[in-house]
VOSE-655333 format. One line per 5 residues: number of its first residue (from 0); their letters; for each residue y, z, x of C-alpha. Coordinates in steps of 0.02 Angstrom, whole numbers, plus 50000, padded with zeros to 5 digits. Each point is the difference from the previous one (the first is absolute). Layout:
BEGIN
NUM) A) Y/Z/X; ... .
***
This chain:
BEGIN
0) MKRSE) 49678/51819/50473; 49962/49949/50176; 50020/49815/50037; 49824/50007/50074; 49934/50057/49829 .
5) INALV) 50095/49860/49914; 49930/49874/50125; 49822/50064/49971; 50021/49990/49811; 50067/49822/50013 .
10) RNAAA) 49850/49951/50106; 49879/50084/49878; 50084/49919/49850; 49999/49828/50081; 49815/50018/50042 .
15) CFSKN) 49959/50057/49821; 50102/49857/49924; 49909/49875/50112; 49828/50075/49965; 50035/49981/49813 .
20) GWALP) 50065/49822/50011; 50187/50034/49982; 50096/49884/50115; 50173/50066/50042; 50155/49891/49999 .
25) PEPAW) 50090/49963/50163; 50105/50150/50054; 49960/50109/49849; 50125/50135/49947; 49903/50158/50046 .
30) DVTDF) 50041/50169/49924; 49908/50158/50056; 50045/50167/49923; 49954/50183/49998; 50128/50023/49860 .
35) GLGNW) 50103/50107/50118; 49874/50142/49987; 49940/49989/50181; 49814/49987/49961; 49947/49820/49971 .
40) TAHGL) 49815/50047/49988; 50041/50096/49839; 50145/49897/49933; 50012/49825/50069; 49994/49815/49961 .
45) VLINL) 50010/49834/50093; 50086/49859/49906; 50042/49819/50031; 50136/49925/49892; 49936/49825/49966 .
50) ANEPE) 50141/49955/49880; 50152/50090/49931; 50097/49878/49894; 50127/50038/49862; 49864/49970/49868 .
55) YCEKL) 49843/50068/50083; 49920/50091/50147; 49829/49994/50081; 49929/50125/50125; 49838/50023/50093 .
60) MYAQQ) 49959/50181/50040; 49875/50096/50106; 49949/50183/49998; 49861/50106/50072; 49907/50134/49905 .
65) GMVTP) 50110/50155/49989; 50164/49902/50001; 50084/50036/49833; 50151/49905/49936; 50092/50147/49920 .
70) CHCHA) 50043/50014/49816; 50150/49892/49954; 50069/49878/49872; 50120/49854/49997; 50146/49989/49879 .
75) KKKED) 50013/49810/50014; 49839/49933/50076; 49844/49957/49900; 49847/49972/50108; 49817/49957/50002 .
80) IICRA) 49899/50094/50132; 49843/49903/50044; 49851/50066/50098; 49961/49852/50113; 49863/50084/50106 .
85) GRLGL) 49923/50173/49997; 50027/50124/49858; 50164/50074/49939; 50034/50165/49914; 50157/50012/49893 .
90) RAWPK) 50080/50127/49884; 50141/49959/49878; 50116/50093/49882; 50118/49927/49867; 50144/50104/50074 .
95) RPDKV) 50022/50137/50132; 49830/50088/50010; 50078/50172/49974; 50075/49937/49835; 49835/49933/49929 .
100) PVGAV) 49890/50111/49891; 49822/50025/50064; 49885/49873/49919; 50140/49882/49948; 49938/49823/49970 .
105) FAMKI) 50102/49843/50027; 49967/49813/50011; 49984/49902/50162; 49942/49824/50037; 49843/50001/50109 .
110) NGKIK) 49921/49832/50046; 50113/49916/49872; 49947/50109/49853; 50097/50143/49921; 49903/50163/50017 .
115) DVTAG) 50034/50181/49957; 50016/50106/50157; 50010/50189/50012; 50150/50051/50104; 49945/50051/50175 .
120) ELLCL) 49819/49945/49981; 49916/49918/50149; 49990/49813/49977; 49884/49906/50119; 50034/49817/50038 .
125) EAGER) 49866/49895/50082; 50038/49846/50103; 50081/49869/49888; 50061/50123/49868; 50183/50027/49960 .
130) ITIGT) 50114/50118/49906; 50173/49961/49930; 50128/50137/50027; 50156/49990/49893; 50171/50067/50040 .
135) GVFHE) 50011/50190/49994; 49812/50025/50016; 49964/50125/50139; 49850/49958/50109; 49914/50044/50162 .
140) FWPLS) 49856/49910/50085; 49880/50008/50147; 49840/49917/50064; 49836/50072/49940; 49913/49895/50133 .
145) AEAVL) 50020/50015/50190; 50142/49874/49989; 50073/49887/49867; 50100/49841/49984; 50121/50005/49854 .
150) GEVST) 50114/49872/49923; 50160/50021/49904; 50082/49871/49890; 50161/50059/49921; 50175/49968/49945 .
155) VNDDD) 50127/50009/50142; 49974/50143/50125; 50140/50118/50052; 49930/50130/50120; 50172/50075/50032 .
160) NDNHF) 50044/50040/49818; 49848/49985/49885; 49869/50122/50066; 50012/50164/49904; 49879/50129/50074 .
165) TNAQI) 49953/50166/49919; 50011/50082/50173; 50184/50008/50051; 49948/50015/50184; 49936/49822/50004 .
170) GRFPL) 50093/49864/50090; 49940/49822/49981; 50006/49958/50186; 49937/50102/50148; 50096/50072/50146 .
175) IDEDE) 49925/49915/50153; 49961/50077/50169; 50007/49851/50119; 49854/50052/50112; 49950/49819/50037 .
180) PAIVR) 50069/49825/49969; 49986/49931/49824; 49871/49862/49972; 50089/49943/49840; 50174/50022/49929 .
185) LASDK) 49999/50110/49844; 50106/49970/49847; 50082/50169/50036; 50040/49959/50183; 50186/49970/50021 .
***
């Protein structure tokens, strides 16, 4: 990713957070990724790590329509994904999608209630709605609206070791072309 693209996404995210009433903490821990695929408009996400303690984690996320967070699971982390503003599309599978029979049904907690979900079906979350994703559950998500603000509340986050993508080409952090000065320091900046 170009640093100018990262800077523009940070500005857009900050404006969207502000427009939707989400005040950011002082010096937030920004994370902007194209998942190492080189096309953030197709596979991208902006995150702010609000808390990452031994017992819990909280993130605020931003994405524009077309930006998909690719299919992955976590071996250790359990998380709630919350649509805070806009609309969110999500698909989930109880294990690797290529290992799940077509039409398989499994249980997930949506808005605090256990529901039967068909593996890979499109789930639409409106603002305020949430889905609980247990360990080993593969999932991908993207905004159905022009942009979306998302929340994550989870057990401890380990981006270096606990993101298991179905696409082996994915890297969690982008390679950065420094075409202009950074406006924020990213979590991946060394």
